[in-house]
C-alpha positions as MATLAB code, in Angstrom:
seq = 'MFVLKVDGMSCENCVRHVTAAIKAQDEKAKVEVKLKEKLVHVETKAPLEKIKRAIEADGYDIIGVEERP';
ca = [
     -38.665  -77.927  -19.976;
     -37.539  -76.606  -16.630;
     -38.376  -78.027  -13.229;
     -38.061  -75.485  -10.457;
     -38.062  -76.258   -6.743;
     -39.969  -73.333   -5.245;
     -39.993  -72.685   -1.515;
     -42.858  -70.794    0.084;
     -45.765  -72.397   -1.785;
     -48.321  -73.729    0.672;
     -51.787  -73.515   -0.906;
     -53.780  -73.262   -4.124;
     -53.537  -69.471   -3.961;
     -49.750  -69.839   -4.174;
     -50.217  -72.078   -7.214;
     -52.310  -69.359   -8.892;
     -49.718  -66.669   -8.089;
     -46.779  -68.685   -9.423;
     -48.703  -69.699  -12.541;
     -49.753  -66.088  -13.205;
     -46.174  -64.860  -12.751;
     -44.952  -67.342  -15.361;
     -47.818  -66.646  -17.781;
     -47.092  -62.909  -17.515;
     -43.694  -63.660  -19.067;
     -45.017  -66.132  -21.668;
     -48.771  -66.439  -22.046;
     -48.345  -69.688  -23.999;
     -46.219  -71.328  -21.299;
     -47.362  -74.695  -20.023;
     -47.226  -74.761  -16.231;
     -47.819  -77.679  -13.881;
     -47.416  -77.157  -10.149;
     -46.965  -80.077   -7.783;
     -47.727  -78.351   -4.502;
     -46.773  -81.158   -2.098;
     -43.378  -81.564   -3.759;
     -42.987  -77.776   -4.230;
     -42.123  -78.378   -7.890;
     -43.092  -76.247  -10.870;
     -42.788  -77.796  -14.345;
     -42.539  -75.116  -17.035;
     -42.448  -75.396  -20.806;
     -41.727  -71.930  -22.172;
     -39.921  -69.949  -24.837;
     -39.043  -67.285  -22.234;
     -35.519  -67.265  -20.776;
     -35.152  -69.120  -17.501;
     -33.793  -66.038  -15.709;
     -36.914  -64.063  -16.636;
     -39.151  -66.816  -15.237;
     -37.096  -67.041  -12.043;
     -37.215  -63.263  -11.494;
     -40.998  -63.223  -11.968;
     -41.523  -65.973   -9.383;
     -39.114  -64.390   -6.921;
     -40.790  -60.990   -7.377;
     -43.974  -62.609   -6.062;
     -42.147  -63.531   -2.853;
     -41.164  -67.147   -3.496;
     -37.654  -68.585   -3.299;
     -36.264  -70.812   -6.026;
     -34.049  -73.357   -4.323;
     -33.313  -75.605   -7.287;
     -33.561  -75.786  -11.071;
     -33.335  -78.756  -13.376;
     -33.468  -78.620  -17.158;
     -35.148  -81.556  -18.859;
     -35.494  -82.322  -22.557;
];
């Protein structure tokens, strides 16, 4: 699982955009967004770089990444 700190998320619409960007890379990905903390928890088979590029392409900045078991 990856935990990404994503800057630029401010509302539920942002949550939908980020979730859709991740699901476009891996439709079976499990995504949990904690809007107040600006954290996105992702369980996916897709490479991390692909997920990061998809989120950034939607206009959000990834300011931190943590890999968890």
